[in-house]
N, C-alpha and C positions, 0 to 999 in steps of 0.2 A: 284807575290802577292797573299795575301790569298783571297780564292775565298770563299766570305760570302753570297752568293746566297740561299745554302743549309745548312748551319751550322749557329747555334747560337753562338754569342759572348758574353763570359763572362766580367765582368768588368774590368779585367785585360788585356784586347784587344786581348786574344787568344780564339780559338774555345772551347765550352765547353767539347768536344771530338773529338778524330781523331787525324790526323797526320799533322805536319807542316814541311815546307822547312827551309832551314839553314837560309836565308833570316829574316826570321820571327822570329827564334832562336835567331839570333843576335840581333834582335829589342829588345828584352826584358832581354837578358843576356849581362851584360857589357864587352864584350871582342872582340878581333879583330877575323877576319876569321882564321888567322894563329895560334892564342892561343887556338882557339876551336880545330881546327885539332890536335893540340898538346896533348891538353887534352883529346880528344878521343883517342889517340894512347897510351896515359899513364893510361887511365881506370880513370880518374878523370870526364869527362864527359860521359854521355851517345852515345853508337856507333849508334844509329838509326837504321832505318830499311832500307836495298836495295831495291829499288822498280824497278830499270832496273839497266843496267851497268852503268850509268851516273847519278842516280837519287837517293837520300838518304833522308829520311823524319824521324821526330822524334815524337815519341808520346807525346802529348800534357802534360798528366800526369806526364810522367818523368821529361820534363821541368820544371813543376810547382815543382816538389819535388825538382830538383835542385834549383830553385830561392829560395825556402825556406829555404835550406842547406846553402845557402850563406847569405840569411839574419839572419839565426840563429848562423853560425859559423863564420861569415867573409869570406875572400877571399880561396876559395878552391884551387886556383893554387899555391898560397903560401904555403899552408900546405901540399902539395905535391912534392914540388921542392926540 
C-alpha cells in the first residue's frame, strides 16, 4: 500500500514525486499484472528500478507519461502487437 504519511498526493491519486510499486501502477493503468510484465519485456511499458532482488518500483513521472500516451494514442499494447 502507498505510504502517504510523508508524501503529498496529486489529484490523480499518485504521489507528486517519487516511486510507486506495481500494485499502485496497476491501480491507474488498466492492464493485468501479466500484461504489464509482457509490456515491460517488449519495451512498451517502463521497466522500473530494481530496489532489491525482489522489489521493483516505477518513477511516478514515467507512469503519468504512460497514462497520457494511452489517453492520447489509445491502447499501446495493441499498437505494439
